[in-house]
C-alpha positions in Angstrom: -37.7 17.1 79.3 -36.6 20.8 81.3 -35.0 18.0 84.5 -33.4 16.3 82.0 -31.8 19.4 80.4 -30.9 20.9 83.6 -29.2 17.7 84.6 -26.7 17.1 81.6 -25.7 20.9 82.0 -24.8 19.8 85.6 -22.6 16.7 84.8 -20.7 19.0 82.0 -20.1 21.2 84.7 -18.2 18.8 86.6 -16.6 17.2 84.1 -14.7 20.2 83.2 -14.1 21.4 87.1 -10.4 21.3 87.7 -9.1 22.6 90.9 -5.6 24.3 91.5 -4.3 20.7 93.1 -5.4 19.2 89.9 -3.3 21.3 88.1 0.0 21.3 90.1 -0.4 17.3 90.4 0.1 17.0 86.6 2.6 19.8 86.2 4.7 18.1 88.9 4.2 14.6 87.5 6.5 16.6 84.4 9.0 17.1 86.3 8.6 20.9 86.7 9.9 22.9 89.6 6.9 24.3 91.0 7.3 27.3 93.6 4.1 29.2 95.0 5.0 32.7 94.6 2.2 34.3 96.2 1.1 38.0 94.6 4.0 40.3 93.9 2.4 44.2 92.2 -0.8 43.7 90.6 -1.5 40.1 88.7 -4.1 40.9 85.9 -7.5 39.6 87.5 -10.1 38.1 84.4 -13.7 37.5 85.3 -13.1 38.0 88.5 -10.9 35.8 89.1 -7.0 36.3 90.9 -4.4 34.1 89.1 -2.1 31.8 91.5 1.6 32.8 90.9 4.0 30.2 90.7 8.0 30.6 90.1 9.3 27.5 87.9 12.5 26.7 88.6 14.7 27.3 85.3 17.6 24.3 84.5 20.7 25.3 85.9 22.9 25.2 82.9 20.4 27.6 81.3 20.9 30.7 84.0 21.1 30.3 87.4 18.2 31.3 89.5 16.6 32.8 86.6 12.8 31.5 87.6 10.1 31.7 85.0 6.3 32.3 85.9 3.2 31.1 85.9 -0.4 32.4 86.5 -3.0 29.4 87.3 -6.6 31.1 86.8 -9.4 28.7 87.7 -12.2 29.3 87.5 -16.0 28.8 87.8 -16.7 26.9 85.0 -15.6 26.9 81.1 -17.5 29.4 79.9 -15.8 31.6 82.6 -12.5 30.7 81.2 -13.9 31.6 77.7 -14.4 34.9 78.8 -11.3 35.4 80.9 -9.0 34.3 77.8 -10.7 37.0 76.3 -10.2 39.5 78.4 -6.5 38.9 78.7 -6.0 39.1 74.8 -7.8 42.2 74.9 -5.7 43.4 77.8 -2.5 42.0 75.8 -3.0 43.9 72.8 -1.2 47.3 73.9 1.0 45.9 76.2 4.8 45.8 75.8 6.6 42.8 77.0 9.9 41.9 78.7 8.7 38.1 79.2 6.3 36.3 76.8 2.9 34.9 77.5 1.5 31.7 76.5 -1.8 30.3 76.9 -2.4 27.5 77.8 -7.0 26.5 78.4 -8.6 22.8 79.5 -12.2 22.9 80.9 -12.4 25.8 83.3 -8.7 26.9 83.5 -6.3 29.2 82.2 -2.6 28.6 82.3 -0.3 31.6 81.1 3.5 30.4 81.2 5.5 33.6 81.4 8.9 33.2 78.7 12.0 34.5 78.5 12.2 34.0 75.3 9.6 34.1 72.6 11.1 31.9 70.3 12.2 28.9 72.6 9.9 28.3 75.5 11.5 26.3 77.7 8.3 25.0 80.0 6.1 24.6 76.8 6.1 20.8 76.0 5.7 19.7 79.9 3.0 22.1 80.4 0.6 20.7 77.2 1.8 17.0 78.1 0.5 17.5 81.8 -2.9 19.2 80.2 -3.3 16.3 78.2 -3.2 14.1 81.5 -5.8 16.2 83.4 -9.3 13.7 82.9 
């Protein structure tokens, strides 16, 4: 019985373990122009995970070179992502914003999209569609 329990847990972890490449491919399939931005400043570390930071190009008709940013947190497990999300929300309780965070979660992945507008974020739909594609 113990071995069965352990196996089912391993299967659950494998099913929810996405890589950064999986997520980037799904987003690029939605025609988002993502550029690795490296680390600038002090990005928020969640559950011991430092995010990969990417800029996403805003269509020129919106604003000439004024990218928005996406932070990708790839945790070791879904539980890690849940803990990281709680930690993020706690940090944001007293934060003052010049950009607005929108959170998207799937399996072991937390995406934080920093939009310049609270009411009409440009990339919500492509991000949601991309995450639905991850299997």
